C-alpha positions in Angstrom: 6.0 -20.7 31.2 7.0 -17.7 33.4 9.2 -15.0 32.0 11.2 -12.2 33.7 13.9 -9.8 32.7 17.2 -8.3 34.0 18.1 -4.9 32.7 21.8 -4.1 33.0 22.2 -0.4 33.9 25.2 -0.2 36.2 27.9 1.2 33.8 29.4 4.7 34.0 29.6 5.4 30.2 32.9 7.3 30.4 32.8 8.2 26.7 29.6 10.2 27.3 31.8 12.8 29.2 29.0 13.5 31.5 28.1 13.8 35.2 25.0 11.7 34.5 25.2 7.9 34.2 24.9 6.8 30.6 21.4 5.2 30.9 19.9 8.4 32.3 20.6 10.3 29.1 17.4 10.8 27.1 16.3 10.0 23.6 13.2 12.0 22.6 12.5 12.9 26.2 12.8 9.4 27.6 15.8 8.0 29.5 17.7 5.2 27.7 16.9 2.7 30.5 13.2 3.4 30.3 13.1 2.5 26.6 14.4 -0.9 27.5 12.2 -1.5 30.5 9.1 -0.4 28.6 10.0 -2.7 25.7 10.2 -5.6 28.2 6.8 -4.7 29.6 5.2 -4.5 26.2 6.6 -7.9 25.4 4.4 -9.2 28.3 7.2 -9.4 30.9 5.7 -8.2 34.2 8.7 -8.7 36.4 11.8 -6.6 35.6 14.9 -6.3 37.8 17.3 -3.4 37.0 20.9 -3.7 38.0 22.3 -0.3 39.0 25.8 0.8 40.0 27.4 4.0 38.8 25.5 7.1 40.2 22.7 4.8 41.2 20.8 7.6 42.9 20.2 9.1 39.5 19.1 5.8 37.9 16.9 4.3 40.6 14.2 7.1 40.4 13.8 6.3 36.6 12.8 2.6 37.2 11.7 2.1 40.8 8.0 2.5 40.1 7.7 -0.7 38.1 11.1 -2.5 38.6 12.9 -4.3 41.4 16.4 -2.7 41.8 19.6 -4.6 42.7 22.9 -2.8 43.1 26.2 -4.1 41.7 28.8 -2.9 44.3 31.8 -3.3 41.9 31.7 -3.3 38.1 33.4 -6.6 37.4 31.8 -7.6 34.1 28.5 -8.6 32.7 28.4 -12.0 34.4 28.9 -10.4 37.8 26.2 -7.9 37.0 23.7 -10.7 36.3 25.0 -12.8 39.3 24.1 -10.0 41.8 20.5 -10.9 40.9 20.9 -14.5 42.1 19.0 -14.0 45.4 16.2 -12.1 43.6 15.6 -15.1 41.3 16.3 -17.9 43.8 12.9 -19.4 43.4 12.3 -18.5 39.8 12.0 -21.2 37.2 11.4 -19.9 33.6 12.7 -17.7 30.9 15.0 -14.9 32.0 15.7 -12.3 29.4 18.9 -10.2 29.9 18.8 -6.8 28.3 21.3 -3.9 28.0 20.0 -0.7 29.5 21.8 1.5 26.9 20.0 0.0 23.8 16.8 2.0 23.3 15.9 0.6 19.9 15.2 -3.0 21.1 11.5 -3.9 20.4 9.0 -5.9 22.3 8.5 -8.1 19.2 12.2 -9.2 19.3 12.0 -9.8 23.0 9.0 -12.0 22.6 10.7 -13.9 19.7 13.7 -14.6 22.0 11.5 -16.1 24.7 9.5 -18.1 22.2 12.5 -19.6 20.6 14.0 -20.7 23.9 10.8 -22.2 25.2 10.0 -24.1 22.0 13.5 -25.6 21.9 14.0 -26.0 25.6 17.3 -24.3 25.1 19.7 -23.2 27.8 20.0 -19.8 26.1 19.1 -18.0 22.9 21.4 -15.1 22.0 20.2 -12.3 19.7 22.8 -11.7 17.0 23.4 -9.2 14.2 25.4 -9.3 11.0 27.5 -6.2 10.5 29.7 -4.9 7.6 32.1 -3.6 10.2 32.0 -5.9 13.3 35.0 -4.3 15.1 34.5 -4.0 18.8 31.7 -6.6 19.1 31.9 -10.2 20.4 31.9 -12.7 17.5 29.4 -15.6 17.3 31.3 -18.8 16.6 29.0 -21.6 15.4 29.6 -25.3 15.1 29.0 -27.4 12.0 25.3 -27.8 13.0 24.8 -24.1 13.2 24.4 -23.9 17.0 26.4 -21.4 18.9 29.7 -22.9 20.1 31.0 -19.8 21.9 31.2 -16.0 21.8 34.7 -14.4 21.5 35.3 -10.9 22.6 37.3 -8.6 20.2 40.4 -8.4 22.4 40.5 -12.2 22.7 39.7 -13.1 19.1 42.1 -14.8 16.7 42.4 -13.2 13.2 40.1 -16.0 11.9 37.5 -15.3 14.6 37.8 -11.5 14.1 36.8 -12.0 10.5 33.4 -13.3 11.4 30.7 -10.7 10.9 27.9 -12.3 13.0 28.1 -10.4 16.3 26.7 -10.6 19.8 24.0 -7.9 20.5 24.2 -8.3 24.3 20.6 -9.6 24.5 19.8 -13.1 25.7 17.0 -15.3 26.9 18.2 -17.9 29.4 16.7 -20.9 31.2 17.0 -19.2 34.7 18.2 -22.3 36.5 20.8 -23.1 33.8 22.0 -19.5 33.9 22.7 -19.3 37.6 24.2 -22.8 37.7 26.7 -21.7 35.0 27.5 -18.3 36.5 29.2 -20.1 39.4 31.7 -21.6 36.9 32.6 -18.3 35.1 36.2 -17.1 35.6 37.9 -13.9 34.6 40.9 -15.3 32.7 40.7 -13.0 29.8 42.3 -9.8 28.4 40.0 -7.6 30.4 40.1 -9.5 33.7 36.4 -9.4 33.9 33.6 -12.0 34.3 31.9 -12.3 30.9 28.3 -13.3 30.6 29.2 -14.8 27.2 31.2 -17.5 28.9 27.9 -19.0 30.1 27.0 -20.1 26.6 30.1 -22.4 26.3 29.5 -23.7 29.8 25.9 -24.6 29.0 26.9 -26.2 25.7 29.5 -28.4 27.5 26.7 -29.6 29.8 24.7 -30.7 26.7 22.1 -28.0 26.6 21.1 -26.3 23.3 22.6 -22.9 22.7 20.8 -21.1 19.9 20.9 -17.8 18.1 18.2 -15.5 16.7 19.5 -13.1 14.1 17.8 -9.8 14.0 16.6 -8.5 10.6 17.5 -4.9 11.7 21.0 -4.5 13.3 20.0 -1.0 14.3 17.7 -2.5 16.9 20.8 -3.6 18.8 22.5 -0.2 18.7 24.2 0.6 22.0 24.8 4.2 23.2 28.3 4.8 24.4 28.9 8.3 23.1 27.1 11.5 22.2 27.4 10.6 18.5 25.7 7.2 19.2 23.0 9.0 21.3 22.3 11.2 18.2 22.2 8.2 16.0 19.8 6.4 18.2 17.6 9.5 18.3 17.5 9.6 14.5 16.6 5.9 14.3 13.8 6.3 16.8 12.6 9.5 15.2 12.1 7.7 11.9 10.4 4.7 13.5 7.9 6.8 15.5 7.2 9.2 12.6 6.6 6.4 10.2 4.1 4.8 12.6 2.2 8.1 12.9 2.1 8.7 9.2 0.9 5.1 8.6 -2.0 5.9 11.0 -3.1 8.9 9.1 -0.9 11.8 10.3 0.6 14.2 7.7 4.2 15.5 8.0 5.5 17.8 5.4 9.1 16.9 6.4 9.3 14.0 8.9 13.1 14.7 9.4 12.1 18.0 11.1 9.5 16.5 13.5 10.5 15.0 16.9 7.8 13.0 18.8 8.2 11.2 22.1 7.1 7.5 22.1 4.0 8.1 24.4 2.4 10.8 22.3 -0.9 10.1 20.6 -2.0 12.0 17.4 -5.4 11.8 15.7 -6.1 11.2 12.0 -5.8 14.0 9.5 -3.6 16.1 11.8 -0.7 17.9 10.1 2.6 18.3 11.8 4.7 21.1 10.3 8.5 21.3 10.5 10.5 22.1 13.6 7.8 20.7 15.9 8.5 18.8 19.1 5.8 16.8 20.7 7.1 15.6 24.1 6.0 13.6 27.1 2.5 12.2 27.1 1.0 14.9 24.8 -2.3 14.0 23.1 -3.3 15.7 19.8 -6.8 15.3 18.4 -8.0 15.0 14.8 -7.8 17.6 12.0 -5.3 19.8 13.8 -2.4 21.8 12.3 0.6 21.8 14.7 3.6 24.0 13.9 5.8 25.2 12.5 8.3 25.9 15.4 6.1 24.5 18.1 6.9 22.5 21.2 4.2 20.8 23.3 5.1 18.9 26.5 2.4 16.8 28.3 -0.2 18.9 26.6 -3.7 17.8 25.5 -5.1 19.3 22.3 -8.6 18.8 21.0 -9.9 18.4 17.5 -9.4 21.0 14.7 -7.0 23.2 16.6 -4.3 25.4 15.1 -1.0 25.9 17.0 1.5 28.1 15.2 4.8 28.8 16.8 3.5 27.8 20.2 5.2 26.5 23.3 2.8 24.7 25.7 3.7 22.8 28.9 1.0 20.8 30.8 -1.8 22.8 29.1 -5.2 21.6 27.9 -7.0 22.9 24.8 -10.5 22.0 23.8 -11.8 21.8 20.2 -11.2 24.6 17.7 -8.6 26.5 19.6 -6.2 28.8 17.8 -2.8 29.7 19.3 0.1 31.8 18.1 2.2 32.7 16.4 4.6 33.0 19.3 2.2 32.0 22.1 3.5 30.6 25.5 1.1 28.4 27.5 2.5 27.6 30.9 1.3 24.8 33.2 -2.4 24.7 34.2 -3.5 26.7 31.2 -6.9 25.7 30.0 -8.4 27.0 26.7 -12.1 26.3 26.1 -13.7 25.6 22.8 -12.9 28.1 20.0 -10.8 30.3 22.3 -8.0 32.3 20.6 -4.6 33.1 22.0 -2.6 35.3 19.7 0.8 36.7 19.0 3.2 37.2 21.9 0.7 36.1 24.5 1.7 34.3 27.7 -0.7 32.4 29.9 -0.1 30.7 33.2 -2.5 28.8 35.5 -5.5 30.4 33.7 -8.8 29.4 32.1 -10.0 31.1 28.9 -13.7 30.6 28.2 -15.5 29.5 25.1 -15.1 31.9 22.1 -12.9 34.3 24.2 -9.8 36.0 22.8 -6.5 37.2 24.1 -5.2 38.3 20.7 -1.8 39.9 21.2 1.0 41.2 23.5 -0.6 40.2 26.8 0.2 38.3 30.0 -2.6 36.5 31.8 -1.7 34.7 35.0 -3.9 33.1 37.7 -7.0 34.2 36.0 -10.5 32.9 35.0 -11.9 34.4 31.9 -15.6 33.8 31.0 -17.1 33.3 27.6 -17.1 35.7 24.6 -14.5 37.9 26.2 -12.1 40.1 24.3 -8.8 41.1 26.0 -7.2 44.1 24.3 -3.6 44.3 23.3 -0.9 44.7 25.9 -3.2 43.9 28.9 -1.8 42.3 32.0 -3.2 40.6 35.1 -0.9 41.9 37.9 -1.1 38.7 39.9 2.0 38.8 42.1 2.5 41.3 45.0 6.0 40.2 45.7 4.9 37.5 48.2 1.7 35.8 47.0 -0.2 35.2 43.8 -3.8 36.5 43.5 -6.7 35.8 41.2 -8.3 37.8 38.5 -11.9 36.8 37.6 -13.5 38.1 34.4 -17.1 37.4 33.6 -18.9 36.6 30.3 -19.2 39.1 27.4 -16.5 41.5 28.9 -14.5 43.9 26.7 -11.1 44.8 28.1 -9.5 47.8 26.3 -5.9 47.8 25.3 -3.1 48.4 27.7 -5.1 47.5 30.8 -3.5 46.5 34.1 -5.8 44.4 36.2 -4.3 44.4 39.7 -5.3 41.2 41.5 -7.3 40.2 43.4 -10.0 41.8 41.3 -13.3 40.8 39.7 -14.9 42.2 36.5 -18.6 41.4 36.1 -20.5 40.1 33.1 -20.9 42.5 30.1 -18.6 45.1 31.7 -16.4 47.3 29.5 -12.9 48.4 30.6 -11.5 51.6 29.0 -8.2 51.4 27.3 -5.2 52.4 29.3 -6.9 51.7 32.7 -5.4 50.4 35.9 -8.2 48.4 37.5 -7.6 48.0 41.3 -11.2 47.5 42.4 -14.0 45.2 41.3 -16.1 46.3 38.3 -19.9 45.7 38.4 -21.8 43.8 35.7 -22.7 45.9 32.8 -20.6 48.9 34.0 -17.8 50.9 32.4 -14.6 50.7 34.3 -12.0 53.4 34.0 -8.8 53.8 35.9 -6.6 56.3 34.2 -5.4 59.9 34.9 -7.3 62.8 33.4 -5.6 64.1 30.2 -4.0 67.6 30.6 -3.0 69.9 27.8 -0.8 73.0 28.2 -1.1 75.2 25.1 2.1 76.1 23.2 4.3 74.3 25.7 6.1 72.1 23.1 6.9 75.1 20.8 8.2 77.2 23.7 10.5 74.3 24.8 11.9 74.0 21.3 12.5 77.7 21.0 14.4 77.8 24.3 16.5 74.8 23.3 17.5 76.4 19.9 18.8 79.7 21.3 
C-alpha cells in the first residue's frame, strides 16, 4: 500500500523568544524540521508534504529540495493545518502519516511501525502514545473497555478523572487518507482554545465504525517536542547520546562521550578515537585509526586514515592518510592536505594544497597556494595573496626549503629544490635549484648603542 507523510511546521514557537521560526532552530547542526523529514524518508516514505506558516520564507529553503510545501494562511489548529493539504492528497489512497516538525527524536523505526499497524488492522488511524510520570500539558488517551482509543482529551478540556490518565498523545499519527479527509470536514472548534483539533478526528472515525488504535512507544523521549530553549538543549542531549552510542557500538572510542558532539550525517571509521570537546558537524567523514581532538571542530571535512588532529578547526577541507594537524591549526575551505603532510601550531591555510610529506610547522599563513612534495615552510612565513582587490597564486615546487619569516608576494613561483633565505621578501619567481634572497644588507655602526645610552644618562 502507498504511504505518504505530512510534517506540521507552521507554528511560531513564541516560547523560543526568537526571530527564527521554531522548526528552523538546530540540533547538532541540523534544523528540527529536517530531523523529522529525514526520519520519514528513512522509513521508506518518498512523498512528504510540509505545512509552513510563520516565517515561511525561512522554513521553505530547509525542505523544498525533497518536499512539497503547502502554506497554512492562518494558524487555526492542527486539524486546519492538515486540512490545507486536502488538494495535495485529493487522489491519494493509502497510509498518511502526520508528524510534528518540532520533534527531532522520532525514529524511522517507529514511523514504519505506525504504518504497519494501521495497514495490518485496516484501521482508520493509529496514534502514537507515551506514558509519562508527569502528563501535564499533554492530551490524554481515553480508551474503551476493549482497549481501543475512544477519544483524546486536551489538558484544558479534561475532567479531573481524565487528567489523571498518564497515557498521552504524542502528536504522531498514521491515518487512512480517505477516512482522514472525510472526518476533517466534520471537525468543529467548540473547545477551550477555539481551535480545530486533529485529535477530534479519532472520535469521528470511531463513531463511523472504523478501528482507532494506539501504538505505545517504549521510549517517551522519542516524542519530545521542542517549545523552548531548555527543551532544545534536552533534545540535543538525547540525540548526542543516541548518535555517540551508535558510533561506539561500531568501533569508535570516546574517552568521554558527554563531551563529544556529532551531527547525524557524520561517518567515522573503526578504531578512531574522539577526544573531549570535539565537534564533528555537517557531512564530515573520518577514516580509520585517527585521533581527533581534543578541542577540535570539523565541518563538512574529509579526513583519511591514521590522521591526528589536535585542537584543529577545519571547514570544507580534505585530508589524505597520515596527516597531522595542530595544535591550534585552522583549515579554511578548499584546503587539501596530501598524504603525510603536517600543519603545525598556529597555522592557517585557505584554498591551498600541501603536497605529500610537506610541512608547514608553525606560525604561518598559507592562502591561495600550491605546495609540492617534501617542502618545508619555515616559521612565520606568509603568502601575501591579496593586493586589496584580487587574490593571487603562490606556487612552490617539490623539495623546496623556505626559511623562517619569509613573505612570498603573489603571484610568484618557486622552482623545485630552491632554497629561500630566512627573512626574505620574495617578489619575483625563483628558479629551480637556486637560492632566493630578498632582504636588506645588514649594517653595523660601531659604538652607536653605547653613545646613545651615554647621552640619555646625562
